[in-house]
DRENFIKOL-539678 format. One record per atom (N, C-alpha, C): atom name; x, y, z. Coordinates in nm, 3 decimals. Atoms other than C-alpha are relative to their C-alpha. Example, Ala and Ser with C-alpha at 12.3 -4.5 7.8 and 13.67 -1.06 7.14 Angstrom:
! residues 2
- N;0.089;-0.119;0.000
- CA;1.230;-0.450;0.780
- C;0.090;0.120;0.000
- N;-0.082;-0.119;-0.006
- CA;1.367;-0.106;0.714
- C;-0.077;0.109;0.073
This chain:
! residues 118
- N;-0.071;0.003;-0.138
- CA;-0.684;3.518;0.321
- C;-0.077;0.103;0.089
- N;0.076;-0.097;-0.071
- CA;-0.845;3.661;0.605
- C;0.080;0.002;0.137
- N;-0.071;-0.022;-0.134
- CA;-0.723;3.755;0.982
- C;-0.046;-0.091;0.101
- N;0.035;0.085;-0.113
- CA;-0.881;3.469;1.180
- C;-0.039;-0.141;-0.070
- N;0.036;0.128;0.045
- CA;-0.950;3.108;1.145
- C;0.086;-0.057;-0.124
- N;-0.073;0.072;0.115
- CA;-0.868;2.919;0.817
- C;0.089;0.117;-0.075
- N;-0.093;-0.123;0.063
- CA;-0.746;3.257;0.661
- C;0.131;0.020;0.057
- N;-0.127;-0.035;-0.058
- CA;-0.497;3.308;0.915
- C;0.089;-0.127;-0.012
- N;-0.092;0.114;0.021
- CA;-0.358;2.946;0.899
- C;0.029;0.009;-0.157
- N;-0.039;-0.007;0.138
- CA;-0.357;2.993;0.501
- C;0.117;0.100;0.000
- N;-0.105;-0.104;0.020
- CA;-0.158;3.309;0.539
- C;0.133;-0.038;0.084
- N;-0.124;0.067;-0.051
- CA;0.104;3.151;0.800
- C;0.054;-0.092;-0.103
- N;-0.068;0.083;0.084
- CA;0.154;2.863;0.562
- C;0.043;0.068;-0.122
- N;-0.056;-0.080;0.123
- CA;0.194;3.100;0.266
- C;0.138;0.054;0.032
- N;-0.121;-0.067;-0.039
- CA;0.463;3.287;0.462
- C;0.108;-0.111;0.013
- N;-0.109;0.116;0.010
- CA;0.643;2.948;0.542
- C;0.048;-0.038;-0.147
- N;-0.026;0.056;0.129
- CA;0.625;2.840;0.203
- C;0.084;0.084;-0.083
- N;-0.088;-0.116;0.065
- CA;0.771;3.172;0.070
- C;0.139;-0.007;0.054
- N;-0.125;-0.003;-0.073
- CA;1.053;3.149;0.316
- C;0.078;-0.121;-0.040
- N;-0.065;0.122;0.066
- CA;1.124;2.776;0.180
- C;0.061;0.029;-0.114
- N;-0.042;-0.017;0.138
- CA;1.145;2.895;-0.150
- C;0.110;0.105;-0.009
- N;-0.105;-0.097;0.028
- CA;1.347;3.214;-0.092
- C;0.125;-0.069;0.061
- N;-0.131;0.070;-0.073
- CA;1.627;2.995;0.097
- C;0.060;-0.058;-0.126
- N;-0.068;0.048;0.117
- CA;1.667;2.855;-0.272
- C;0.129;0.092;-0.051
- N;-0.105;-0.078;0.007
- CA;1.887;3.161;-0.318
- C;0.140;-0.017;0.044
- N;-0.132;0.037;-0.070
- CA;2.156;3.032;-0.067
- C;0.081;-0.083;-0.081
- N;-0.100;0.090;0.091
- CA;2.463;2.900;-0.248
- C;0.000;-0.135;0.044
- N;0.013;0.157;-0.051
- CA;2.476;2.513;-0.238
- C;0.096;-0.028;0.075
- N;-0.114;0.054;-0.104
- CA;2.811;2.502;-0.085
- C;-0.007;0.070;0.128
- N;0.012;-0.067;-0.132
- CA;2.712;2.724;0.201
- C;-0.099;-0.075;0.097
- N;0.119;0.052;-0.074
- CA;2.413;2.503;0.318
- C;0.059;-0.164;0.020
- N;-0.058;0.125;-0.017
- CA;2.529;2.173;0.484
- C;-0.103;-0.111;-0.044
- N;0.111;0.099;0.068
- CA;2.351;1.862;0.326
- C;-0.114;-0.032;0.102
- N;0.117;0.044;-0.089
- CA;2.156;1.769;0.653
- C;-0.083;0.132;0.027
- N;0.081;-0.103;0.003
- CA;2.038;2.128;0.682
- C;-0.113;0.021;-0.108
- N;0.090;0.003;0.117
- CA;1.910;2.124;0.336
- C;-0.093;-0.110;-0.005
- N;0.103;0.092;-0.013
- CA;1.734;1.806;0.386
- C;-0.117;0.022;0.097
- N;0.125;-0.039;-0.094
- CA;1.550;1.921;0.690
- C;-0.065;0.129;-0.038
- N;0.072;-0.110;0.040
- CA;1.472;2.265;0.547
- C;-0.113;-0.038;-0.118
- N;0.073;0.051;0.093
- CA;1.325;2.095;0.234
- C;-0.104;-0.084;0.046
- N;0.112;0.094;-0.047
- CA;1.139;1.841;0.433
- C;-0.124;0.085;0.070
- N;0.096;-0.072;-0.064
- CA;0.987;2.105;0.646
- C;-0.079;0.078;-0.100
- N;0.052;-0.065;0.111
- CA;0.911;2.296;0.322
- C;-0.129;-0.083;-0.073
- N;0.081;0.098;0.067
- CA;0.742;1.991;0.174
- C;-0.131;-0.005;0.102
- N;0.109;0.018;-0.112
- CA;0.520;1.947;0.506
- C;-0.079;0.152;-0.028
- N;0.077;-0.126;0.015
- CA;0.428;2.326;0.475
- C;-0.080;0.020;-0.132
- N;0.066;0.009;0.122
- CA;0.327;2.286;0.109
- C;-0.112;-0.081;-0.008
- N;0.101;0.088;0.011
- CA;0.127;1.986;0.163
- C;-0.119;0.028;0.107
- N;0.091;-0.044;-0.073
- CA;-0.042;2.158;0.449
- C;-0.088;0.107;-0.044
- N;0.066;-0.099;0.078
- CA;-0.139;2.453;0.229
- C;-0.082;-0.052;-0.088
- N;0.109;0.077;0.092
- CA;-0.284;2.218;-0.019
- C;-0.119;-0.052;0.069
- N;0.105;0.067;-0.061
- CA;-0.499;2.064;0.242
- C;-0.093;0.124;0.075
- N;0.085;-0.106;-0.054
- CA;-0.622;2.387;0.402
- C;-0.049;0.121;-0.094
- N;0.054;-0.081;0.079
- CA;-0.661;2.614;0.108
- C;-0.099;-0.043;-0.082
- N;0.120;0.053;0.069
- CA;-0.994;2.602;-0.062
- C;0.012;0.021;-0.158
- N;-0.010;-0.034;0.142
- CA;-0.904;2.753;-0.392
- C;0.140;0.075;-0.020
- N;-0.113;-0.065;0.035
- CA;-0.625;2.921;-0.571
- C;0.107;-0.097;-0.048
- N;-0.104;0.074;0.048
- CA;-0.278;2.808;-0.663
- C;0.094;-0.029;0.105
- N;-0.101;0.021;-0.107
- CA;-0.144;2.705;-0.335
- C;0.082;-0.128;-0.026
- N;-0.084;0.122;0.032
- CA;-0.035;2.360;-0.494
- C;0.123;0.021;-0.069
- N;-0.112;-0.004;0.079
- CA;0.211;2.527;-0.700
- C;0.133;0.024;0.082
- N;-0.122;0.001;-0.069
- CA;0.444;2.569;-0.396
- C;0.053;-0.131;0.014
- N;-0.057;0.157;-0.010
- CA;0.485;2.184;-0.382
- C;0.072;-0.023;-0.140
- N;-0.073;0.008;0.127
- CA;0.578;2.187;-0.759
- C;0.131;0.079;0.002
- N;-0.140;-0.082;0.000
- CA;0.836;2.464;-0.715
- C;0.103;-0.062;0.095
- N;-0.082;0.066;-0.082
- CA;0.977;2.288;-0.423
- C;0.057;-0.130;-0.029
- N;-0.041;0.115;0.047
- CA;1.002;1.957;-0.565
- C;0.098;0.027;-0.128
- N;-0.085;-0.027;0.104
- CA;1.178;2.103;-0.864
- C;0.139;0.034;0.060
- N;-0.116;-0.047;-0.092
- CA;1.429;2.249;-0.604
- C;0.090;-0.116;0.057
- N;-0.029;0.122;-0.065
- CA;1.464;1.922;-0.427
- C;0.095;-0.060;-0.089
- N;-0.103;0.064;0.078
- CA;1.623;1.761;-0.739
- C;0.120;0.088;-0.019
- N;-0.120;-0.093;0.010
- CA;1.860;2.062;-0.768
- C;0.104;-0.031;0.119
- N;-0.062;-0.023;-0.116
- CA;1.961;2.057;-0.412
- C;0.056;-0.136;0.074
- N;-0.026;0.106;-0.061
- CA;1.967;1.696;-0.278
- C;0.050;-0.103;-0.095
- N;-0.060;0.108;0.080
- CA;2.144;1.374;-0.393
- C;-0.130;-0.079;-0.046
- N;0.111;0.066;0.072
- CA;1.931;1.151;-0.623
- C;-0.084;-0.064;0.092
- N;0.083;0.087;-0.083
- CA;1.809;0.897;-0.374
- C;-0.089;0.079;0.105
- N;0.082;-0.098;-0.090
- CA;1.706;1.171;-0.113
- C;-0.099;0.060;-0.071
- N;0.095;-0.095;0.086
- CA;1.536;1.385;-0.383
- C;-0.112;-0.094;-0.030
- N;0.117;0.084;0.076
- CA;1.324;1.089;-0.536
- C;-0.087;-0.044;0.129
- N;0.084;0.042;-0.120
- CA;1.218;0.974;-0.174
- C;-0.098;0.142;0.043
- N;0.070;-0.116;-0.037
- CA;1.113;1.332;-0.071
- C;-0.090;0.055;-0.085
- N;0.107;-0.035;0.094
- CA;0.941;1.402;-0.382
- C;-0.123;-0.107;-0.009
- N;0.109;0.111;-0.012
- CA;0.755;1.064;-0.360
- C;-0.066;0.036;0.132
- N;0.073;-0.041;-0.128
- CA;0.654;1.171;-0.008
- C;-0.088;0.122;-0.038
- N;0.103;-0.128;0.044
- CA;0.520;1.516;-0.139
- C;-0.104;-0.037;-0.069
- N;0.101;0.046;0.090
- CA;0.333;1.351;-0.417
- C;-0.108;-0.068;0.084
- N;0.098;0.064;-0.076
- CA;0.167;1.112;-0.186
- C;-0.073;0.069;0.115
- N;0.066;-0.070;-0.086
- CA;0.090;1.340;0.079
- C;-0.100;0.114;-0.055
- N;0.086;-0.094;0.063
- CA;-0.041;1.603;-0.147
- C;-0.144;-0.061;-0.066
- N;0.124;0.076;0.045
- CA;-0.283;1.341;-0.319
- C;-0.082;-0.021;0.104
- N;0.068;0.028;-0.122
- CA;-0.376;1.234;0.037
- C;-0.079;0.137;0.039
- N;0.094;-0.108;-0.039
- CA;-0.475;1.584;0.127
- C;-0.103;0.066;-0.100
- N;0.109;-0.033;0.080
- CA;-0.670;1.652;-0.180
- C;-0.101;-0.110;-0.007
- N;0.086;0.109;0.008
- CA;-0.836;1.320;-0.164
- C;-0.103;-0.007;0.107
- N;0.069;0.005;-0.107
- CA;-0.982;1.389;0.180
- C;-0.130;0.076;-0.032
- N;0.131;-0.079;0.040
- CA;-1.365;1.493;0.154
- C;0.001;0.112;0.110
- N;0.023;-0.112;-0.113
- CA;-1.301;1.724;0.476
- C;0.074;0.119;-0.065
- N;-0.091;-0.120;0.040
- CA;-1.041;1.940;0.273
- C;-0.112;0.099;-0.064
- N;0.079;-0.077;0.079
- CA;-1.210;2.244;0.140
- C;0.044;0.022;-0.127
- N;-0.023;-0.003;0.159
- CA;-1.245;2.253;-0.228
- C;0.067;-0.122;-0.049
- N;-0.056;0.116;0.021
- CA;-1.149;1.899;-0.236
- C;-0.065;-0.044;-0.141
- N;0.051;0.047;0.143
- CA;-1.379;1.860;-0.575
- C;0.067;0.088;-0.114
- N;-0.068;-0.055;0.100
- CA;-1.189;2.149;-0.739
- C;0.114;-0.035;-0.075
- N;-0.125;0.033;0.054
- CA;-0.863;1.990;-0.778
- C;0.010;-0.147;0.026
- N;-0.020;0.146;-0.040
- CA;-0.831;1.619;-0.825
- C;0.130;-0.046;0.052
- N;-0.120;0.030;-0.073
- CA;-0.596;1.423;-0.637
- C;0.106;-0.049;-0.073
- N;-0.108;0.031;0.113
- CA;-0.409;1.331;-0.956
- C;0.100;0.114;-0.001
- N;-0.081;-0.145;0.007
- CA;-0.274;1.696;-0.944
- C;0.071;-0.004;0.121
- N;-0.093;0.008;-0.126
- CA;-0.145;1.625;-0.582
- C;0.109;-0.104;-0.031
- N;-0.091;0.093;0.019
- CA;0.016;1.306;-0.688
- C;0.103;0.039;-0.110
- N;-0.102;-0.047;0.102
- CA;0.202;1.490;-0.976
- C;0.091;0.093;0.058
- N;-0.074;-0.094;-0.064
- CA;0.349;1.735;-0.751
- C;0.157;-0.062;0.019
- N;-0.129;0.052;-0.002
- CA;0.667;1.514;-0.726
- C;0.064;-0.012;-0.130
- N;-0.045;0.005;0.116
- CA;0.715;1.509;-1.085
- C;0.126;0.072;-0.053
- N;-0.109;-0.080;0.040
- CA;0.943;1.792;-1.120
- C;0.128;-0.016;0.048
- N;-0.131;0.042;-0.066
- CA;1.235;1.640;-0.931
- C;0.067;-0.048;-0.126
- N;-0.073;0.053;0.115
- CA;1.506;1.597;-1.173
- C;0.154;-0.033;0.038
């Protein structure tokens, strides 16, 4: 991570992903269902964006962790749809030839990010 350009974008997305995962510690009954859906949807978008801009490393793990929590926090139908969207968007981000390091991680890894939902 750097202090300018792509490094700054990766740092901001890293912080957003950390915030989305830290919110998992909130009690389930204290967060309204709509707020949880919004927060997890924004977390998925931040995780997919991190996959798209990070050239190397383990940035894709945020999507796995988030999808695992989606299965715990949301009703089954919403959880499955959001996990499917995460998997498809992640695969698309990794399949783009413009993404840095797109050859390092196959698009199937992106597709599998939705698997931890349970």
